[in-house]
Every structure is written in C-alpha cells, then in structure tokens.
N, C-alpha and C positions, 0 to 999 in steps of 0.2 A: 196482572194486565187488565186494562179496562175493556169493556165490551166494545168490539170494533163496529164502526158504522159502515154503511154501504160504500161510502167514499174510501174508508180505510181499507176495505176488502179490495177495491179497485186498485189501490196503490200496491197492496201486497201481491196481487195477481201480476201486475206489471213488473214487480221486482223479481219474482220467481223464488224458487226454493233456495235455502241457504242454511247457515249455521243455526238459525232459530226458527225456521219455517219449513213445513212439509205439507204437500198436497196429497190427498187420497180420494179416489173415486168412491170407495166404499170401505167398510170395515173388513179387514182380512187378517190372516195369521201374523202378518208382519207388523201390525199396529203396536203390539206389546214391545217389540224391539225399539220402535221409534219413541215410545213413551219412556222406557228406561234410559235410552240414549240421551234424551233431553234432560231427564231428572239427574243423570250423572254429570251432565255438563252444566250449563247455566240457565236451563229452562228453555222452553220453546213453544211453538204453536203448530197444531195439526188442523188443517181445514179439510173436512169431508165434503164431497160433492164437487170436486175439481179434478179434471183429468190431467194427463201427463203433458198436455199442451197449454196448461194454465187457463183452461176454459171452464166456466161454471156449467156443470151438467146436472147438478142437484142430486138429492137423495129422495127415494120414494117414501120411506117410512121413518120419519124423524124419531118417534118414540122408540122404535125397535133399535135404531142405530144408537140412540142415546143410551139405552139399556146395555147394548153390547160394549160400548166404550166404557161405561161405568164398571161393568163386570171385568173387563180386561185390566183396568186400572187397579181394581181391588185384588186381582190375582197376581199382581207384581209383588216382589219380595224385597223390601217392605212395600205395603200398598201405597199407591200414588194418589195424592189428593188433587185430581184434575178438575178444572172449572170448565163446564160445558155450556155453550151459548148457541141455541138455534137462531138462525138469521135468514131473512127473506131477501133474495136478490132478484128483483123482478117477480116472475111467477115461479121461481125455483127456490127450494130450501137447501141451505147448507148448514153444517155443524162446525163450529169453531171450538176447538178443545185446547185450553191453555194448560201447559205442564210447568209447574214451578221448578226452580232450582232446588233440588232435593236437599234436605237437612239430615238424612239418614243414609248417606252414601256408603257403599255402593248398592244400586238397585239392580235387580235381576228379573228376567222372565223365564219361561220354560226353555228358551233357546240359549240362555246364558247371560253374560254381562256385556252391555253395549255402551258405546260412547259416541256422542255426536261430534263429528269432525267435518267441518265444511257443510256440504249439502248431503252427506251420507252418514248413516249410522253404522259404525264399525264394531265388530265383536272383539273384545279384549282377550288376548291369550294370557297364559298364566303369569308371565313376567310383567306384562302390562298391568294386569289386575293387582299384582302385589305392589307395584309402584303407585298405582292409583289409590289403593287402600292406605298405604303409608302416607301419601301426600295429603289425603283428605281426613286421615284419622286424627283425633285429638291426642293420641299417644305418639310421641316423637321417637325416632329410632334410638337416640341416645338414652331414652328413658325405658326402653324395652329390656327385658331380662335376657341374659346370656346363660342358658341352662347348663352348658358344658364347661363353663369357667368355674374353677374351684380355688380354694385358698392356696393350693400348691402352685397355681399359675400367677399368683399375686406377687408383684415386684416391690418388696419392702424398701429397697433403696430408692426407687422412683417415688414412692409414697413419702419417705422422709425428706427427699429433696423438694417435693412439692410443699410440704409443711414449712420448710425453711424459707423458700422463695415467697410463699404466701403470708409469711409472718404469723403463722397459726401456732399458738401455744396451747397444746392439748391439756396441759395441767395434769398429766398422768391418766387421762381418759383413754379407755380401751380403743384401739384403732377401728374396730367395727362400729363403735358408737360414733366416732368421728365421721366415718364414711356414711353412716346413716343420717347424721345431721347435715351432711353435704348433699343428701338426696341420691346417693350412689348405690344404695342397697334396696332390694325388693322386700317383700313381706318377711317378717322375722319367723324363723322356725328353730327347732331344737336339733337339727341335724347338721346342716351346712349353710353358711351365709349365701344369700341369693344376690348375685352381682348383676348390675346393669351394664349395658354396652358402653356407657361413658366410663365406667370403672375399667373395663378392658382396654379402652383406648388410651387412658392416662396411666394406668398402673399394671398393665399386663406385661409379663416377662416377654411374651411373643404375641403381641396383639393380632398379627396377621394369621395366626393359627385359627382364630375365632372370627375375625372380620378381615377376609382376604383382601378387600379393596382398600384397607386402611394404609395405603402406601403413598408416598410422595416421590414421584420420579423427576429427577433433575437432569436436563440434557443441554449440552453445549453444542451448537451447530456451527459449521464453518462459514456458511453463507446466510442467505435470506430465506432458504427453504430447508426441508428436512433431509436432503439428499446425502449430506456428509456429516457424520457425528464425530466430534473431537473428544467428548467426555460425557459420561453418563453415570448416575448414581440412583439406585432404588433404595429409598429410605423406608425401613420397615420397623422402626422403633415406636415408642409411645408418641403421642401427638406433640408434646412439648419438645421432645428430643428431635422429632422430625422437623419442626419449625426451626430449631437451632441449627441443625445441619444444612437445611435448605438455604438459610441465610448465609451460612459459611460458604456454600457452593456459589451463591450469587456474588459475594464479596471477592471470592477467589478469581472469578472469571470476568468481572466488570473492571473497566479501566478506572484509574485514580487521577485526581488532580490535587495540587497542593496549594494551600494558602498559608501565608506567614503573617498573622495578625499580632502575635506576641513573640516571645522568644522560642515558642514551640511551633513546629511546623504541623499544620492540620491536614490530614489526608481525607479527601472527600470523594465518594463514589460518583461516577458519571450520572447515575440515577439516585434520587434521595433514598437513603436506607430506610427511613421511617415509612415512606410510602410503599416500598417493596414489602416491608414487614406487615403493614396493615393489609395489603392485598393477599399475602400468604396466610395470615391469620383468618381472614375472611374466607379463604378457600377451604381450609381444613375445618373451620367452625360451621360453615353453612352449606357444605356440599351435601348431596343426597347419598347417604351411605347405603340406601337400599339398592342402588345400582351396583351390582357386584362385578361387572366387567370393566369398570373404568376407575382410574385413579386421578389424584391431583397431579397436574403437570406444571413444572417450572421449566420454561423453554427460553434459552438465551440464543438469539440470532445476532448476526452482524449489525443489524439496524434496529433491533427492538428486543424487549423481554415480554413474554406472555406467561401469565399465571392463570391456569385453567382448572375449573372445578366442575365435576359432573352434577347435572341436575337442573341447570338453569336457575331462575329465581324461585324462592319459596312461594307456596300458594298464598295468594292475597297481596302480593307485592308486584307492582307494575314497574317497568323500566323507567318510566317518567317520574317515578317516586324515589329513585335511587338518590341517596344523600339527604332525603327529606323525611323518610320514615323507615322503620326497621321491622322486619319480621324474622324471628329466629326459627330456623329449621331445626336446630339442635340446641335448645336453651340450656341444657346441663353443660354441654361443652363450652358454650359461650360464658357461662357462669364460672367455670373452672379457669378459663383464660383471664377472666376479669379478676379473679382472686390472685392470679399471678401478676397482675398489674399490666397485662399485655393488651387488653381491650377495655373499652368503656361499656358498661352494661346497657347504656342507651342505644348502642349500635350505630355510632356515628363514624364508622370506619371509612365509608365511601367519601363522606364530606372531608374527612381528614386527609385522605389520599389526594383529593383535588386541591385542598389548601396547601399541603406540603409541596406538591408539584409546582403550584403557582409561586410559592415563596422561593423555591429553588430555581425558578426561571428555566424550567424544562418543559417540553411539550405536554399538554394536558392529556392524561391517560384516556384511552377509549374503552368503553364497556360494551361487550357484546353478549347476547343471550340467545341460544338456539338449541336448547337441550343441554348445553353447557354454559357456564358463566365465565367469561374471559375478561381479564384486565390486561390491556396492552399498553406498554410503556415504550414510546419511541425514543431511541437514543438521541441526545442532542447532536446537531450537525457538527458542532466544533469538536466533538470527541472523535468523529470519524475522519476528520481532516488530519493530514500528516503532521502539521504543526499549527499552533494557534497561540497568540500571545496571552490569551486568558488562561490557557493551560500551560503551566510553567515548564513541563517537560515534553519533549517530542512524543507523539503517539502515532503509530502506523495502523492502517485499517485492519491488518490481519494479526495484530498483536494478541497473543494468547494470554489467558489468565495466569498461567504459570510464569510467563515472562514478567508480567506486571507484578506478580507476587514476589519474584526474585528481586526485582528492582526496589520494591517498596517495603518488603518484609511482611506483607500481608499473608503470604503462603506459610511462613514461619522461617526462623533462622536456619532450619535444617537444609533448605535448598541452597542458601548461601554457603553453608559449610561444605556441602557436596562439591560445589564449584571449586572451592578452595582446595579440597582434598585432591581433586583431579587436575589441578594446575600443573603438577609435575609428574604424577603417576597415573597408570591405568589400574583401576581397582575393581574387584568384584563386590557383589552386594554384602557378602559376609564381612569383607574387609571394611566397607563403608560403615556397616552397622557397628563393628568393633570400634572404629574411630569415633563414632557417636556415643559410645558407652553402652551399646546394646549387645546382649548375648547372641542374638540372631536377627535377621531382617524382619521387621514388623510389617503388618499390612499397610500401615501409613507410609512406610519407607518404599515398599513395592509400588504403591500408587504414585508416589511423588517421583520416583525414578521414571515410571512410564510416562508421566506428564512432561518431564524434562526431555525425554526422548522425542515425544510428539512436538515439543516446542523447538526441537533442534538445538538445544543447549548442550546436550551430551549425545554420544552415539555408541553403538555396539562395536566391540572389536571383532565379533563374529556375527555379522548382520544376517547371514542366512539361517542362523540357529539362535533366535532370541532367547530361548529357554535352556540353552546349553549350560551344563554345570561348570563349564570352563569360561563362561561369558564374563567379560569385563567391560568397563566403560572408560571412555576418554572424552576430553573436552573438545567441543567444536569451535570453529572460528567465532560463531555467534556467541557461544558461552563465554569465550575469552573476552569478548567485547563487553558483555554484561558484567563479568568479574572486574574488568578495568573500571567500569562505571561505578560499581559498588566501592572499590578501593579509593577512587578519587573523591567520592562523597564523604567517606570516612575521614579524609584529610582536611575537609573544610572546617 
C-alpha cells in the first residue's frame, strides 16, 4: 500500500472500519490479534490515534507507539513485516500501519489464530484452523499421506480396472513402481509402502474407513423440496465406481425422449448426460475433502437436478472466472480422471457443461457458491407437461424413474420379466429369483422390487407385513397397463 495522504485519511474516516481497515486509539493487547487477522486474510490497515467514533484524537508519543507496534509484529508467529507511516493531521499525529497479505499462513499471536471477517477479527477454532491450513497450504489433501492405509487395504481389482481403462501397459513393471510413477506413493522405505489419500480414494477396498466423507449420496425427491424421499443411495466405493453408480442413478430416475433419425431409435435423457457427468466429475474432483461432515450430493427434484460439493470454490478462483480459468483443489484426483479419459487436464469442465446445455437446448445451468459449490439443472418445461409433440411418448409429471425404466429398458430387462411373471401368478421373491435363474434373491432384486412397489406397478399380498416370510406379489392395474404397452411395442 502507498503512504496515505491527509485526503486519503479523511476518506477512510468517512468510510469506517471494514474488511481491510481498523481504528485504534492506542496500542493495546488486542493489536496482535488484528495484525494476524489481517495477515491471514488479504491484508489490511490499522490506524492508531482514531477513536471508536472515527474521530482523530492523535497519539502522544509517536516513537514509543512505533516501537510497540514493531515489537508486536515481530512477536507474531511467524513475524509480520508491517509498514509503519507516521502522519500529521492538523496538529495531531497518527500512525498508519499496513499489514500485507501474509505468504507464510497461518499467522498466530499469543492469543491464538485469528482471521479478519468483515469489520471484526475472529478467533479460529480447531476445525476452522484445519480447513484454513489445508486451503492455504501448498500441499493438497489428495497428496497427503494416509498413514493407516496398508497393502492389505489395496484393491488389486480396482487397480487392474484402472490400468485397462487408462490404456496403461505396465510392461511387467511392479505395481508399486507404477503407483510411484503416478505420484500416488510417499517417500520410499524398506518396511511398508506409504500411500497417499488419492490412492485410498481410487484403489481402497473400503475408502470410507480412512476418509469417511468420501461418499456420494444420491436422493430422489417426490416434489420440489426435501420433504418426501422416494429413493436414496449412499455410494461408498472408490471414486470411479461412485461416479459410475451416480450416473446410473440419474439415468434411472430422469425421463427419456426418443428420436428416430436412422433405423435405430435413440434414447435421450431430459437433461444432457455429458453435462451431468461433467458436473459430477467436477464435484468429486474439486470438493474440499478436509470437511469431514459433508458429502457430495446428487439431488433429483421434480423440477430440477442439483449436484452439490462441499467447500465452495478453490482458493484463488472467483465465481466470475468460472469457465475461464481453472484451479485444481485436488490435482492428483484430476490427473487420475484425466488418465481415464473422463476430464480434460486443462479444467474446462464448466465451459463444457454450458456448451452441452446450449447445444441440447435446455435451460442454462446455474452455479452457486456459499461454502458449497452447486450446479443446478432446471428440467425443460416440455418434460414436465403431460404430453408434448417434441417428446414422442406421453409423460406425466409424477412419473417415477422405475416406470420410465420399465417402459424404456433403462432399468434393465429384469423389471420387464417380473411384470411378465406376475401376469398370471402371485409369486414370492424366492420364486421370482428362481425364474430369473438365481439361487436366491439378490440385493439388486430386492431394491428393484421395492422400487416397483413404490411406483405402484406391483403390490403386496400381505400389505400390513411387508417383510413377512409368506409375502407374495401381484400385478396392479397400472402394472398391467405398462405390460400391455411393452407387449404392443414388441409387436411393432
């Protein structure tokens, strides 16, 4: 900052205290807090000789005050290099102290760690300090060591799958050397490999044992708020698998339209799949993993889809710069997805989301940041209408993903088979499983049956006891209508 003139001081006095300005009548024990708060933020200015009503009262001994300020700055940890300017305002002397934006954050005084927020200097608690350090540290979360992760926790199957998808031919090179070349191992030792957090997230058998917040939660709501949940899945696998399953959840619960440009009918999601994938990849790649109490959320409402990641924008990136420049919060994670062909290293995901939405003629997504980063996709109006000539099949506003899946085959042929099985008979899960060639009901079958119940395609024979061992299922009127639709389409 340049040395302020008397006119500059007058403007500052009329403006009052704020994010970068503090007034002090004299040097007190609180000065150190203000100094470290400014150094931990973006810098600021302290003016001594001004009272709490923004009036110049002056200081009696400029040299003694200057010495006290210098001593306070030196005693901060690390020391703060403050610029001190004695200035005359009429017949009174004031002291202007400029605190730079610190390059060795975090700064502390004898009372602890403080951060300037608005016109106040607030002490950071433990969790706030941890997030502050990680946000401002040159060491990224994905590059940090996970000391409790061992070779026994390493998922060889996920590792081999990654090599295949990334088209990496190891040429017989030891897997540890491959991981080291990918930047996923810490310093070499003779006891046990030292794995980084990125390794845990991509190749851990149970990543959430070590990084509990590495979950993607997918939720389908009945309306436009969170009051009524129709379906929910907490995905706790590795990052690549979580992205795959989250996309499957979206495709299962979003409506379809059909276009016939050739002899093959093309099925198109109501929201562009590529834009949804980009938003999802952006969420898991750039979220702040130091926030342990929050997870990535994929939320489907009747009128929109929201993909939300904890942490807001990475340090150094402003919302006005979205789509124009990129700052990687987790560069190792971004590099791994780049090797899988999922993202571009240059970080053009936001601009691609906008471009794809424009090309698909759907509403432009909205980006919000308030401690979280949200991408909000509004569903096209014609999808929510009961019928529309642009959409070749009727769609009702409350249509569930299961029903869409049964009609289109997106859910899987298994749902169609279940409807066929129940056309004439009432069957239990074991009998349905047997007809499907399974020795017993699988988790997928249990989930599918529950969804078909929710969609009112089938119903219980013992509704008061859903979990009864004698429970069987029969087709509803709605299910028979869907089955009739499927049969008529097969005859075309």
